N, C-alpha and C positions, 0 to 999 in steps of 0.2 A: 834453634834459629828459624825465623820465618822465611819460607821459601816462596819464590814466584815461579810457576810452571808455565812454560810456553811451548806447546806442541811437543811434549816429551823431553824438553831440555830444562833441568832444574838449575837455577842460578841464585846465589845468595845476593842480597841487596848490595853488599860491599864488593861483589865480584866485578861489577862494572868498573869501579875505580881501580881495582887490582889489575885488570886488563890494561888499563891505561898506564899504570906504573910499570907493568911488565914490559910493555912496548918501549917505555922511556928508558928502562934499564938496559934493554938489548941494544938500543941505539946510542947509549951514552958513551960507549967506547969509541964510536966513530964520529958522532955528532954531539956537540954540546948544546943541550936544550935549556933555554931560559925558562924561568918559572912561568912566564906568560904563555909560552908555547905549550908547556906541559899542561897548563890549565885548559888551553884551547883543545888539545887532544882529548883530554878527559871529557870535556863538554861534547865534543863531536861524537865520541864513542857512545856516551850516554844518550844523545839525541838519536843516534842510529838505532839503538835498542828500542827507544820509545816509539820511533816511527814504525819499526818492524812490528811492535806490539799492537799499535793502533791499526796498522794495515791488516794484521791478522784478525783483530776483533771486528773490523769492518766487514771482512769476508766471512768469518765464521760465526759472529754474534754470540760467542760463548758466554761472555759476561752479561751483555744486555739481555740475552734470552732468559738467564736466571733472574736477573733483576726485574724484568718486565713480567715474568711469570709470577714472581713474588707479589708485585704490585697488583696484577690482575686477580690474584687469589683473594685479595682484600676488597675488590670491587664486586660485592655480592649483594643479594637481596633475599629476603624471605617473604612469604605470604602469611599474613595474620588476620585475625578477625577484626571486623569493623574498619572504619576509615583510617588511613595511614597517617601517622604524625610526621613521617619523613619520606617524601617521594618527590622527585623532580621530573616534570614532564618536558618532553622536547618542545621546540617552538615552531620551526617552519621548514624542516627538512622535507623534501618532496615525498619520500616514503612515509615519514612520520605524519604528515598531513593526510596523505592518501589513505593510509591504513588507520587513521583516526587517533593515533597515540597523542598527537598534539592537541586534539579536540576532546580528550577524555574529561578534563575539568568542566567543559561546557555540557557534555553529555550528562555528566553526573548531576550538575545543577538542574538541568531540565528534567531528568528522571525523578530527582528528589521532589521537585515541585508537583510531579504527577503521581506521587504516592509510593515511590520506590525508596529503598534504603541500601546503603553499602554494607555488605556482610563480610567481604574479604577485599584486601588490597595489599599490594606489594609494599614492603618497608625497605628502604635503601640502607645499606651500611653507611657509617659515617664517611668512610673513604669514597664510596661510590657517590654519595651526595656531594661531597667536596669536589670530586673530579668532574661531575656533570655540571655543577655550577661554574666551574672553570672553563667550560666549553667543550669538554671531551664527550664522546658518545659512549654509552654503556656497552661493555663487551659482553654480548650474548649471542647465541646461535639464532640468527634470524631465519624465519621460514621463507622459502621462495614463493610459496603459495599462502598468502595471508589474506583472508577475506571472510565474508559472512558464511557461517555454518549454523544451520538450525536443526536441532535434534528433536525427535518426538518423545512423548512421555514413555514410550516403550523402548527407547534407545535407537529406534530406526532413524534414517536420514530423511528429514522433511525437505531440506534444501542445502545445497553446497555450491557456492558461487565459483569455487575452483574446480569443480568436477569436470573432467575432460580437458583441462588445461594441459598442453604438451610441455612437460618439464623433464629434465634429466633427474632421475632418482638418486644417482650416484656417479662417481667419477668413471667407473668401469662401463657405464652405459653410454658414454660419449665416444663416438668414433675417433680413433687415434689421430686421423688426419685433420680432424677439426681442432683437436687440442694443439697439435703441432702448428697449424696455421695461426691459431689465436695467439700462441706464445711468441711466434716469430713477429707477428704484427704489433703486439701490444706489450709484451713483457718477457724478453728472451731469457732472463735469468731465473724466472719463476720455476721452470721445470728442471733446472740443473744447478741448484745451489751447491756451494762448495762443501757444505756440511749439514747435518740434520738439524742444527739449531740456527742456521743463517736466517736472517730476517728478510722475508719476501716483500715486506712493505716498503723497503727503501732500496733504490738503485742509485748509489752515490754518484756515479758518473752522470747519469741523466739528470739527477737532482742538481748537481753543480752546474751543468750546462744550462739548465732551465733558469737557475738563479742568476748566472752571468748575463744571459739574454734579457732577463727581466730588468736587471740593473741597467743594462745598456739602453733598453727601451725607455726606462724612466729618465735617463740622462738625455734623451732625444736622439739617440743613435738610430740609424735606419736598419734595424734588425727585426727579424720575424720571431715572435714569441713561440716557444715550444713547451709542451707540457712535460713535466718530469714525474708524472704519476705512474706508479705501478698499478697492476690490476687491483691489488688490495686497497690502495688509496682511492682508486676510481670508484670502487664500491662504496666507500665511506662518503665520497663527494656527491655522487648522484643519489644516494639514499638520504643523507642526513645534513648536508651543507645547504645553506639557504640558496634556493633557486637551482640547486644541483651544480653550483659553480664554486670556484675558489675566488673569494672576494678580496683576500689580503694574505700577506705572509703568515699572519696569525691563524687564518683559516686553514692554510696549507699545513701548518704545524699541528693543528688540532686533528686534521685528517690523518697525518702520518702517525701521530701518537695513538690515536684511537685504533687505527688499523694494526699497529704493533701490539697493543694490548689485547686485541681480539685474536691475533695469531697465537699468542702465548697463554691464552686463558686455560688451556688444558695441560700446560707444562712446557719445558724448554724445547722439546722436540717439535719442529714445525712442519714435518713431512705431511701429516694428514691435513694440516691447515692449508698447505699449498693446493692440495686436491679440492678442498672445500671452496677455495677462492675461485678456481676454474669453474666448478659447478655453479656456484652462486652467481658469478658474472654471466655465464651463458643463460641462466634462468631468469635473470632480472635486468639485463641491459636494456635501457630505454630506446625504443625504436619509433618515436613520434606517435601521432594519433591518426588513425585511418578513418575516413568519412564513412558514417554508417556503422562504425564498429566501436570506436573509442580508442583509448590509449593501448599501445602495444608494448609488451615487455617480454624479453626473453627470445632466444633463437627460435624455439618451436613456434611460439605465437607469431613471430615475424614471418617465418616461412609460410605458415598457414594463411595469414592475413594479407601480406603484401604480394605473395607470389602464388597463392592457391596451391601450395605444395603440402603434401601430407608429411608431418614431421617424422612419424615412425618409419614410413617407407623410405624417406630420404636418408635416415640414419642407416637403415639396412643397406641401401645402395652404397653409401660412403664406406661401410665396413668391408665391402668387397675389395679384394686385392687387385682386381683387373681394372685397367684404365678404359672403361667403357664410356660411350657418349652420355649415358644416363648418369654415371658418376661425375663426369665433367660438368654436366648441367647442374647437378645437385650441389657440387662444391663451389661452383661460381656463384650461385645464389646465396650460399652460406657466407662466402667471402664478402659479398655485397653487403650483407647485414653487419658483419664484423667491422667493415670499414665505415658504414653509414652511421655508426655510433658517434663519430666525430661531429656530424651535423645532421641528425636524423630527419628533421623536418625538411631541410633543404634538399637532401638526396632522395628520400623515400616519398615525400609528398609533393616534391617539386621537380628538380632537375635530374631526371633519370639518365639523360645522356652524359651528364658530368660524372655521375657515379660509374657508368660503364667505362668512361675514359680513365678514371682513377684506378680501376682494377687492373688494367693491362700491365702497368709497371710492377704492380705487386705480384702478378702471376710470374713475370720474369724473375723477380727476386726469389720467390718461393722455389722456382725451378733451379736457379743458380745455387741456392743454399740446400738443395736436395730435400726440401720439405715435400715437394711433389715431383714425380718423375717426368721426363720430357714428353712421353706420349700423352700423358694426362694433361700436361700444360698446353700442348698443341690443341687438343680437343677443347679445352676451356677457352682458348682464344677464338675458336669458331662458334662458340655459344653466345647467344645474345640474351640479356636479361628479359624476362617476360613478366611484367607487372600486372597485377589484377586491376581491372577497371573499377572505378568507384561503385558502379551499380552491381558488379560482381561481388564486391566486398559486402555491400548492404544485403544482397540476396543471400549470400552465404550466412550472414549473421541471422537473417530471418529464417533461413532453412534450419540452422542449428537450433534456434528457439523452438521451431515447430517440431523438430525431431525429438527434442528433450522437453516437451511442453510440461511446465511445472503444474503441480496440482493447485486447485483453488485454495486448499488449505495453506500451501506455501505462499501463494499470492497474498492471502489475507495476512499471514504472519509478516511478510515483508512490508506490506503497506502499513501495518500497525507499527512495526519497528521504525519505519521511516518517520512516521508521525511522532513517535515517542522520543526519538533522539534528535529530531529536527534535521534529518538528512535532506539535501537539496532535491534528490530524486532517487530512484531505485538504483541507477548506475552508481551514484555516490555511495549508497548504502552497501552495495555488494563488495566494495573495496575496503570497507572498514573491517579490521581484524576483530571479529566479534563472534563468539560462540553463544548460542541461545538454546535453552531448553524450553520447548513449547509443550502445550497440553495435548497436541494432536497424537492420536494413536495411528501410527503409520500402517499397521497391519490392516485394521478395519478401513482406513482411508483408501488404501490401495485396492482392497477388494470392492469397495463401493465404486471407485472409478473404473475398475475393470468390468464390473457388471454393467455400468452405464454404457461403456463402449460395446459390449456384446449385445445390448438391447437394440442396437442399430442394425443388427444382422437378422434378416428375415428367417433364416434357418433356426437361429437361437430362439427367436420369438415363437416360432411354430413348435419347436421341440419342448418348450416349457409351458405350453398351454396358454399362451398370451394372445391367441387369435380369437378368443371367445367373445361372447356378448359383453358389452360395456368395457372391453379391453381394446386391443389393436386389431379389430376385425376389418378395418379399412384404413387407408392412408399409408404413407411411407413411414415405417418405424424409425428411420434414420433422422427424421425431422422433429422427433419428439425430444424436448429438452427436459432432463431430469435434474432434480437437486435434492440434496440431503444435508441436514445439519443435525448433529447429535451432541448433547451435553451430558456430563455426569455431575451429579451433586456430590461435592467433596467438602471436607471441613473448611477449606479455604474459600470456597465459592463454587460457581458453576463452571466446570472445566470443559472447554470445547474439545471434543474427541474426533468428530468428523465434520468436515466442511467441504462438500464436493458438488460439482455439477458437470455436465458434459458439453456445455457451450464452449466451442472452440474459439473463444475470444477472451480478452482480459476482463470483460464485464463479469461481475459477480452476481449470479442469480439470487442467492440467498439474501444478500444485503442490499442489492441495488434495484431489485424489481418489486414493484407494487402490483400484485395480482388480484384479480377478482376471484377469490378462492371460495366463493359460494358459501356453503353451510358451515365452514369453519368459523364464520362470523357469529354463528349461533352460540359458540362457546363464550365469546365476549358478552353477548346479550345475556346468557344465563348467569355468567359471573357477576355482571352488573345487577341483575335482578336479585340474586342472593345477597349481594352487598347492600342493596336498598332494604331488603327484608331484615338484615342484621341491624341496620341503622334504625329501622322502625321498632325493632324489638328493644334495642337499647333505650329508645326514646319513651316507650310505653310500658315496659315490663314492671316498673315500680308504681304505676298508677292504680287507683282503686277501680272497682267495677263501674260505679256510676260515671266516673270521669271517662272511662273507656267507652261506655255506651254513648256518652255525649260526643266524644271524638268520632265515633263511627257515624253518628247521625249528621254531623256537620262536615265530614271529610269531603274534600273537593276532587279526590281522585280514588280510583278503585283499590289501589294497593293499600293506601292508608286505611280506607274503610274496612278492608278484609282483615288487616292486622289488628285494628282495634276490636273488631267483632270477635275474632278468634281468641284474643287475650281476655276479653270480657267473659267469654264462655269458659275458658280454662285459665284462670289466673295463676301466675307463678310458673307458667310453662318455660322450660329451659330453652336456650337458644338453639341447641342441636335439634330438639324436637320441633321447635317452631320452624326452622329452616326446612326440615323434612316435610312438615305439613304444607309449607308453601309450594313444594314441588308437586303436591297432589291437587293444586288448583287446576281447574279445567278451562279449556278454551275451545271454541268451535274451529274446525278446520275448513269451514265452508269457503269456497273460492269465488262465489258470485258477488260478493260485496265489493264496492268501489271505495277507495280510500283517497282522501285529499291529503297529499303529502309531497314535500319537495317542490311546491309551487304548482302542482297540478293534480288531476285525478288519475289514480292508477289502479290496475287490477292485477292480482298476483295468483300464481298457480302452485299446486303441490307437485312434488316429484312423482308421487304415487297417486294417481287419480282416485284410488280406492279410499283415500283419506278425506275426500271432499265432503263426505256426509258424516264424518265422525266428530265426536267431542272427546278430546284427549287431555289427560293430565300432562303437566309440563314435563315430568320425568319421562313419560313414554314418548312425548313429542321429540325429546332430545335423541332418544335411541332411534326413532323412525325418521328423524330429520324432516319434520313436517313444517313446511314453510308458513302456512297461514296461521298456525298457532303462534309462531314467533313474530309474525307481523302484528298480531293483536297484543302479544306480550310487550312488544316494543311500544305500541300505542299506549299501553298502560304506564310504561316507564316515562314516556313523554308527558303524559298527564300528571304523573307524580312530580316531575320537575316543573311543569307549568304552574302547579299549585303552590310552588315555593319561589316563584319569581317575585321580584320586589313590587310588582303591580298585579292587579287582578285581571287576568285575560278575559273573563266573562264581562266585566264592566267595560273594558276597552272595546270589545266587539259590539256591545249593546247600546252604549251611550255615545251618541254622536258629539256631545258637548264635553266629554271627559277630557281633561287637559293631558292626561297620559296618552290618550289616543292621538291627540294633535301632535305630541312630541314624536311618537313612534311613526306616524305618517310622514312627518317632516324628515325624519332620519331615513325612512325607507325611500322617499322621493329623492333625497340627496344621494343616497347610495346608488340608486339606479342611474342618476344623472352622471355620477362619477364614472360608473362602468361604461356608459355610452361614450362619454368624452374620452376615456382612456382608449377605447377601441378605435374611435375616430382618429385620435392622435397617432396611434400605431400605424393605421392604414394610410394616413395622409402625409406624414412627415417625410421630408426630402423631395416632395413633388413641386414642380414649378406651378405658377398660377394657371397656365394653360392646361397642365395635367390635372389640376384640381377641378377646373371647369369641366373637363371631359369625364372625370370620375363622378361628379355630381349630376351632370346633365346628359352625358352620353355624347356621341359624335354628332356634329352638325346640329346643334340645338337652334331652336327658333329665336328670333329677337325677343319675343315675349318671355321665353324661359330665361334668356340671358338677362333681361331687365329684372325679372323676379330675383335672380341670384345677386345681381349688382346691388339692389336695395337691401337684400338680406345681409350683405357684407358692409354696405355703406348707407345705413338709414339716414334719411334727411338730406342726401346729396342732391345737387341741382340737376336740371335737365341737360345743361351743357356738359357736366361731368359724365352723365349717362351716355350722351351722344359720342363723346370722345372715346369712352370705354368700349361702346358697341362698334364704332367704326374700325377698331382693330380686329374685330371678330366677325362682323357681318356687314352687309350693305344696307344701311339704314339712313333714311332721309331725316332732315331736321323736324319735319312735321310728324313723322312716325315716332321720333324720339320724344317729342313733346307729349304725344298721345300716351306713350308707354309711361312717361313720368307721371302724367295725371292719373293713370290707372294703378300704378304700383309704388309710386313714391310717397304715398300717404303714411300716416302714423300707424302702421301695423305692428303687432307684437312679434317677438321672435317665434312664438308658437305659430302665429299666422304665416310667417314666412316659411317655416318648415312645412306647414300644411300645403301651401301653394306649390312648393317644390317636391312634395311627396318624399321628403327626407326628414329625419329626426332634426329638430331645431338645433341641437348641439353639434350635429355633423356640419350643418351650414355655418354655424358660428366658428367652429374649430377651423374649417377650411379658410374662412376669411382672415382669421388671425395668422394662420400659416402663410397665406398669400402675402401678407404684409411683412411677416418676419419668419422666413423659412427655417431658421435655426432655433426656433423657440423650444426650450426644454419643457419637459412634462411639468416640473415644479413651477416654472413661470406661467405656463398655460393654466394650471390649476389655480394659481393665485389670482389670475385675472378673470376667472370664470364664475365667481360667486353669483354675480347678477344674472348671467346667462343660465346657470343651473337653476336658480330660483324661478326665472321666467319660464323655462321649459317644463318645470314640474308643477306650476301653479294650478293646472287643471285638476290634479289629483286631490287637492285640498277642498275643492268645491263639494258641497253636500250632495249634489245631484249624481256624483260618481260613487255612490255608496258601494256598489258591487266591486269595483276596482279597489276601493279602500279596504274592504274586508278581505279580499284575496291577499293583498299585501300584508295586512295585519296578521292573518293566520300564518303566513310564511314567516313573518318576523317572530311571532310567538314561538313557533316550532324551532326556529333557529336559536332563540334564547334558551329554550329547554335543552336542546342538544349541547349548547355551550356549557351547561352545568355538568354534562357527562364527559366533556373533553379532557379534564385533568386525568381521568382514568383511561379513556379511550384514545387519547392523543387526538389526531385530526380525523374529523367525521364529516361525511356528507349528511346534512340535516334532512333525513328522509327515513321513513319506516323501513325502506328497502335496505337500510344499513344492517338490519337484523339478519338478512340473508345474503349479505356480501357486497352491497353496492359501494361501500367505502373503500374497498380494496385493502390489501394487507401485504406486508413483506414477510416472507418465511421466517426471517430472523426475529421479527416482532412477535409472531405467533409462538415461536419457541420461547421467547421471553415470558409470555403469558403462561405457558405450560410450566416454565421453571418456577414461577410464583406459586402455582398450584402444587407442584411437587414439593416445594420447600415450605409447606404449611402457611402460605400467604405472605411470605417474606421475599422481597426482591433482593437477591444476592448478587455480588459482582460477578461479571463474566470474566473468566480467566483464559488467556491464550498464551501469554508470555510468563513463564514461571521463573526464569533465571536468565540474566545477561552477564556475560563475562567479556570485558574488553581486554585485548592484549594477552590472552592466555599464553603462558610460557615465555613472557617477556617481563622486563622490570616494571612494566606499567599495568600489570594485572589488576583489574578492578572488577569486582563481581557485585551485582545488585539483584535484589528480589523485591517483589511487591510487598508493601506493608499490609497489615490487616485492614480491609476496607469496611466502611460502614454499611450496615444492612438497613433496609427500609421495609416496614410492614405495610403491605398494600391491601391485603384481604384478611379478614378475621380467620383465625385458625379453623373454626368449625365450617366456615364457608369453603375454604380450600379442601378440607377433608371430604366434605359432601360432594364437591365437584369431582374429586377423584372417583368416588363411588358411582356417580352418574356416568362418567366417561367410561368406567369399566362396563357398565350396562350396554354402552354403544358397541363394545367389542363382543360381549357375551351374547346379546340378543338383538343387536341393531345393525346399522349399516356397515360396521367394520368386522362382521363375523369372519371374514376371510383370514384374519390373523389371530383367531381365538386360541388356537393351540400351537402357535408358531414358535414360541420362545420357551426355553427350559434351561435349567441349570446344568452344569457339567455332570451332575449326578442324575439327571433326568427328571428333576422335579419341575412341574409347570410354573411359569412365571406370569404373574398378573400383568395384563396389558390394558390400557385404557386410552381413549382418544376420541377425536371428532373428525369425521370426513367432510369433504366439501368439493363440489364440482361447479364449473362455470362454463356455459356456452354463451359467450359474449358477442353480441351483434349490434350493429346499427340498423334500426328499422325505420324506413321512410314511408310515410303514408302519402300516397298520390291522390290526385283528384279522382273522385268516384269511390274512394275508400280502399283501393288496392294497396297492398303493402309490399315493399321491397326490402329484403333482409340481406345485409352484407356482413359476413363473418369477420370478427376482429381478433378473437383468440378463443382457445379452448383450454381450460385449466382444471386440474384435479389435485387435491391435497389431502394429507392425513397428518394431523398434529397429534402427538402420542406421548405416552410415558410407558416405560418398560421396567417392571419391578419398582423398587423404591428409590432408584438412583438415576436412571437414564431417561432422557426426554428429548424430543426434537420434532422435526417436520420433514416430510418427504413430499415432493411435488412432481407433477408431469404437466407439460404445457406445450402448446403450438401457437405461434403468433402469425397474423396475416391472413390473407384470403385462403391459404391452404388449410386453415383450421376447420373450414367447412367440410373437409374430407374425412374427419375423424368423428368417432362416436364414443370414445372412452369416457369413463366417469372416475370417481374416486376408487373404483375397483382396481385401476391400474397401479397407483402408488401403493395400495395395500399389497398387491402381488409383488411389487418391487421390494417392499420391506420384508416380505416373507422370504424372498430369495436371499436376503442378507442375514436372515436369522442365524444361520450357522456361524457367521463371523462374530456375532455378539455372544454366542453361547459360552466361550471360555471366560467371559468377564461377568457373568450373571450370578456367580456364587456369592455367598455372604461375605461382606467386607466391611470392617469398621470405618475405613476411610476411602481409599481408592483402590479398585481392583486392577488398575493399570500399573505396570512396573514404572517406577519413577527413576529417571536418570540420576545417577549419583553425582550431581554437580557437574562442573565443566572441567575437562582436563587442563591442568596447568602445572607450572613448575613450583615445587615446594622446597626451596632451598637455594642452591647456587644458581648462577646465571646459565651454566651450561645445560643443555637439554638435548 
């Protein structure tokens, strides 16, 4: 027979009716029962038993705990390869949005468009998918600290947004008085359930009361609504319900059901779940947003942010059994936060007095219920809440940032991630539940940053021999800014291993600074020279000797002439030999020659005066870093490109009637006019007419000067107009106005007006336009200026101005020649000085060039982010990796290999000899190093009347772009900016010494490796199976 067991009492299903019959039989001798009464008695007894069973179930949850545990066990997910065919993302719960779970589909689309692919994603069980679509929240163990975490390639921590966040690690770490206070204020049944399986998500009494009050409110009755949520339901509400609120009865039902399923996900016993609810609530309760800090979550964060209390010491104080003033102060501030959850913005960011007033009745209740003892309660009444001021909060935030200053590698990784996923800002990024594996090697990164910090100490500098000549012999070492970027060539691309600088600001020196790095530009010049030589070899290698001789005779540039002559003497010469021969070409290092370049005549000097009387081959000039050889080499490159322009520069310069000359002159004249006009518009916009007059004429101008300006602005105006305009600015009679009109009101050109005013004609014209229309935009001004530009430049087109024409033509021809180099060089200053560093360079761009050389002439993708995993350990686990990127050949392979040989010479016998024996494998074998040094003492030089020169320091820079072995390459720099740069005398010797000091950090990685010598993190930790973690 099927039995029903209720709390140790076994009853057969028919026993209930038997009891009723037994009662009827016992009473039948005294009272005669009608069939109707007998049926009523049976029904009453049956109802009593049912009510008792329901009451018992409501308190013990014996049946529902097993039922909900069974259902929860079916709400699972697994993680599989590739994109998921069955996954349901949340929509708009506060924590789901904050931690990025609701935004994963958008992140995935954005990353896919940028070359990433999904390699792993969660797969919902059919039951979980159905429940989620029905509005329930997946039951899984949510982390209190969910945010951005970046790991290095060696497994070290690059960045952890949750590091230092004050949270309770477990129930036992919470002071008991905090637990008792919380449960009394929010959920009194949570800590004392009637049985191990009772459901802590539902308080039937509170729920029934809340439902009745809600119904009365809907009917228009004057009742105050009260919440019926337990702590478990509150967690679901502020984490996953829209807006963190209960919007409808269905919303409340979803919260209760979800909380119940989460409680029983590990089985019918709910005792551990009760402890987790307390821990999760105290770690995640929302406590508004503090100015200068952002959102505040959890008791620890609330104590630290709103009251400037240390959470750890506060907990230690609360754990003390004695009722001390310190304990009273700590507990009152804890109670303030527990109560403020009801309206956190109103109480914490607004009405502090109201919060203080609300706490007093609660202290009385807690004392009355013996949650706190009377002495402690009395001390608490005497304590006043002490809130942190907004500037204190902001200062504490800034101090915390300064104390835990993140590395520039972490900064780069975060900014890259924000761009990849489209985060609003870094604050938004840090709150996304995202684990990332980067290519950064944290060991070498940390050692580089530690070295940069030590280099600011005079004692360290002196003890390591850095006070010598061309090092830090003068100046404060703490003002020198160092930077280092190192890549490793891997099968997937160029992996960034180190990205560091010691600038104590968010600015990134490696990526954001363009430095005049001096002779490192010679590497670009040399690379382009060999590229041109490879192009000439490809063009002429198949020609016969007579054709080559003819090409040599008619060549219009030295490089083509040499290439044709060399191949005519040695037909069939292979490219490698031809390139090697090109490095033996010689140039004079004489410094007395003047060069017309960059719009003027310039004289250059060698670093070593002993080179002034030498004639050097290109290869030796690279090792010695001889400036004048590279100036002349760049001149030959310019001539090479000039010879391939779509017009003949010789004819343009020689023939005054050449139509191409007229076109170039007209373009040059208009370009100059546009530049003058743009400068005038920037200087004059926003000025009143009176201010424009003062700018052009100065203070208290004479009537004659005012008349000149008036007719410059108003050609053809009458004498009366002049008199009225002058009367507002000077005392002028009618007779004088007529005289000025006769003298300056005639048909003069715009150029004549400018000459009279000793101003550029376009300055005068622009001021007149802005005087009439002060808000004139640049586009409108430019559109109206065609006639004025033509008139102001007409003088240049006259044949009598031949010298001015030729100067501009030579500048234009040089610009066009440099434009042909730009696709390889990027942005250039069109000057021969570019060969020795006038165009400036970013350290990152120099590293890119060295990467091309190390990779045999191929530009490969730069790698920083190897793996992204959104929501690890959650049902929304989504993992992406970069797809294989396309490679681009930039240099011919023989060119790249020859460049590596030449750069090795610089280390073996040239300007980088300091690092010749610095690197070796773990076995002690020497590792080949190559590179190019560069130094810059950058100044503004002003030539005064009489020829005297005034030099003002701008910056001092030094760099070494290098490769180490066959895999590693990068750039190390040292720089000082501003007037203080004049105090320093260091050259590229300083970055060489810095790199040498870092050599031991690289040694473990310099052994042979087929792929990458750095340990690769084995994916991202996540759940592989059920939702419990």
